C-alpha positions in Angstrom: 103.8 112.3 87.9 105.3 113.7 91.1 109.0 113.3 91.9 109.9 112.7 95.5 112.9 115.0 95.7 116.2 114.5 97.4 114.7 115.9 100.6 112.7 112.7 101.1 113.8 109.5 99.5 111.5 106.4 99.4 112.8 105.0 102.7 112.2 108.2 104.7 108.8 108.5 103.2 107.9 104.9 103.9 108.9 105.2 107.6 107.0 108.5 107.9 103.8 107.0 106.5 104.2 103.5 107.9 106.2 103.6 111.1 105.1 100.0 111.9 107.1 98.4 109.1 110.2 96.4 110.2 113.2 98.7 110.5 116.3 99.5 112.5 116.5 103.3 113.1 116.7 104.7 109.6 119.5 102.3 108.7 117.7 99.1 107.5 114.1 98.7 106.3 112.8 95.3 105.3 109.1 94.4 104.7 106.7 92.3 102.6 104.1 94.0 100.4 101.2 93.2 98.2 99.4 95.2 95.5 96.9 96.7 98.1 99.8 97.9 100.3 101.2 100.3 97.7 101.9 103.7 99.2 102.5 105.4 95.8 100.2 105.8 92.8 100.9 104.3 89.4 103.3 106.3 87.3 105.0 108.0 90.3 108.8 108.4 90.4 110.9 108.1 93.5 114.5 108.5 94.4 116.6 106.0 96.3 119.6 107.3 98.3 120.5 103.8 99.5 121.2 100.2 98.6 117.9 98.9 97.4 116.7 95.3 96.8 113.4 93.7 95.8 112.6 90.0 95.7 109.4 89.3 93.7 107.5 86.3 95.1 104.4 86.5 92.9 103.1 88.6 90.1 105.0 91.1 87.8 106.3 94.6 88.0 107.5 97.0 85.4 109.7 100.0 86.2 112.1 102.4 84.6 115.4 102.5 86.6 117.3 105.7 85.6 115.4 105.5 82.3 116.1 101.8 81.6 113.0 99.5 81.3 113.1 96.6 83.6 110.6 93.8 84.2 110.7 91.9 87.6 108.9 88.5 87.9 108.8 85.7 90.5 112.2 84.5 91.8 113.9 87.6 90.5 115.9 90.0 92.5 116.3 93.7 91.7 119.4 95.1 93.2 121.0 98.6 92.8 123.1 101.1 94.7 122.4 104.6 95.8 121.2 107.5 93.7 118.8 105.7 91.4 115.5 107.2 90.1 112.7 104.7 89.8 109.6 105.3 87.6 106.9 102.9 88.7 105.0 101.8 85.5 102.9 98.8 86.4 102.3 96.1 89.0 100.0 93.1 88.5 97.2 92.8 91.0 98.7 89.5 92.3 102.1 91.1 93.1 103.8 90.1 96.3 107.4 91.1 97.1 109.9 91.8 99.8 111.8 95.1 99.8 115.1 95.7 101.6 116.8 99.1 101.9 120.2 99.6 103.6 121.5 103.1 104.2 124.9 104.1 102.9 126.1 104.7 106.5 125.1 101.2 107.5 126.6 99.7 104.4 130.0 101.5 104.9 130.0 101.1 108.6 130.8 97.4 108.2 134.0 96.8 106.1 132.8 93.3 105.2 129.4 94.4 104.1 131.0 97.3 102.2 133.3 94.8 100.3 130.6 92.3 99.5 128.1 94.9 98.2 130.7 96.8 96.3 131.8 93.7 94.5 128.2 92.7 93.8 127.2 96.1 92.5 130.3 96.4 90.4 129.7 92.9 88.9 126.1 93.7 88.0 127.1 97.1 86.5 129.8 95.3 84.4 127.2 92.8 83.2 124.8 95.7 82.5 122.2 94.2 84.7 120.0 95.2 87.7 118.1 92.0 88.1 119.2 88.4 89.0 117.1 85.4 87.9 117.3 83.0 90.8 116.6 79.3 90.8 113.6 78.3 93.0 116.1 76.9 95.5 118.2 80.2 95.6 115.0 82.3 95.8 113.8 80.2 98.8 117.2 80.8 100.6 117.1 84.5 100.0 113.4 84.7 101.1 114.2 82.8 104.3 117.1 85.2 105.0 114.9 88.2 104.4 112.2 86.8 106.7 114.9 86.3 109.5 115.9 89.9 108.9 112.3 91.1 109.2 112.0 89.2 112.4 115.2 90.7 113.8 114.0 94.2 113.0 110.9 93.6 115.0 112.5 92.5 118.3 114.5 94.2 121.0 117.8 92.5 121.6 121.0 93.6 123.4 123.2 92.8 120.4 120.6 93.6 117.7 122.9 95.8 115.6 125.5 93.1 115.3 122.9 90.5 114.5 121.4 92.7 111.8 124.9 93.2 110.3 125.5 89.5 110.4 122.2 88.8 108.7 122.9 91.4 106.0 126.3 89.9 105.4 124.9 86.4 105.0 122.2 87.6 102.7 124.6 89.5 100.4 127.1 86.6 100.3 124.3 84.4 99.1 123.2 87.0 96.5 126.9 87.3 95.3 127.0 83.5 95.1 123.9 83.5 92.9 125.4 86.1 90.6 128.6 84.0 90.3 126.6 80.9 89.5 124.3 82.7 87.0 127.5 84.0 85.3 129.0 80.5 85.2 125.7 79.0 83.9 125.5 81.6 81.2 129.0 80.8 80.1 128.3 77.1 80.1 125.2 77.5 77.9 126.9 80.1 75.6 124.4 82.8 76.6 127.2 85.4 76.6 128.7 84.4 73.3 
């Protein structure tokens, strides 16, 4: 299994091989995929140098994230920060998902986005989790926001950068909300006892 080295992370490689996918410079990449769209073989490893998120809409995927086994199923979000190594183990043929990648420079360029994502990533690390199980309602909200972002990335607009920043802020605020609610729900049901 080949390792995509630090010379080329997954985002750079995707943009090189698929320049048509929705993106803003090399700062933000957001696109929908199915099993047939995979641009990497089974059992390949790749390196993420940026904030990375996947929302699974249908099907199932199994990965190792820095050696930790993770299953992602419908209405689940995978979220992690920079410098993670992913071993792709398995995807079901009916898999359908949306991927979002935000560069560190984009993330740290906006103090609000920096703060939201830092709190979100710290909370997830503290809870030893990389995935968030969303309710069907939460998943639909996140999907709608990702679709708005994909649309923005495909248009030319004078204030495009600011609109992309605003869309990313709204998205991560809703994700942070979901993490808070999940935490509260777990406490109410005694799942953390």
